[in-house]
N, C-alpha and C positions, 0 to 999 in steps of 0.2 A: 617452441614458444607458445603454440596454441594450447598445449596441455597446461601450461602455467596459467594462461588466461582463463581457462575453464574452471580452475580451482578457486579463483578469486571472484567474490561477488562485487559487481559494479552497480552503480545507481541505475543504469539503463537495464541491466539484466534483472535486478530486483524488481523494478517497476514493471517490466514485461511479465515476470512470474506472477506478480500480484494481479495485474490486469487480466491475465489469462485465467487465473484461479477464479476471479469474480465472474468473468464472462462465462466460463464453463459451468458455473454453478446454477445458471439460469435463474438468478435472483435469490438463491438460497443463502448466499453469504454476501456481506457487504465488504467494503474496502478495509475496515478495521479488522474484521475476521480474516480477510485475505492476507493482510500483513502478518497477523499472528500465525496463520497456517504456514506461510512460507518460512517464517522464522523457525517454527517447530521442525519443519521438514529438513531445513539446511542447518539446524542447530546454531542459529544466530540468536544471541540474547536480545530480547525485545528492548532492553534499556539502551543498547548500543546501535539500534537500527536507524536512528535519526539521520545520520549522514547518507544513508542509502535511499531515503525518501525524496523523490523529485518534487518540484513545485506543483506540477499538475496532480500528482498522486496525493500530495499534502492537501490540496484544495478538495479533492474527492473525499478524503478522510474527514476533513473538517465538515463538509456537507453532511456526511453520514452521521457524524457526532451531533450536529445540530438537529437532524431529523429524529434522532433517538433521545433528544434532550439531555445529552451528556455535557454539552456546552451551550452557552447562551447564543441565540441567533443574532447575527449582526445585520445591519441594514446596508452594508457595503456591496451590494451586488449579489447576484444569484448565479450559481454554477449551472451552466447549460450543458446537459449531457447529451 
């Protein structure tokens, strides 16, 4: 049973992989790049990754996107890291 679980990507597993990737980079990659990197490593199509992104991870990606001016900043609160 454990072997089957290891083959499937879950939301928790995906989030942990992205979090670890960003943390281990010492600030060299952001959450957007972390998602892309994990997708590449595990051969996950970026277009299908939405269901694997948890709410906290989504908030961090949104914050990165706002900092990079990819999306408009909102006044609905600030992400505290």
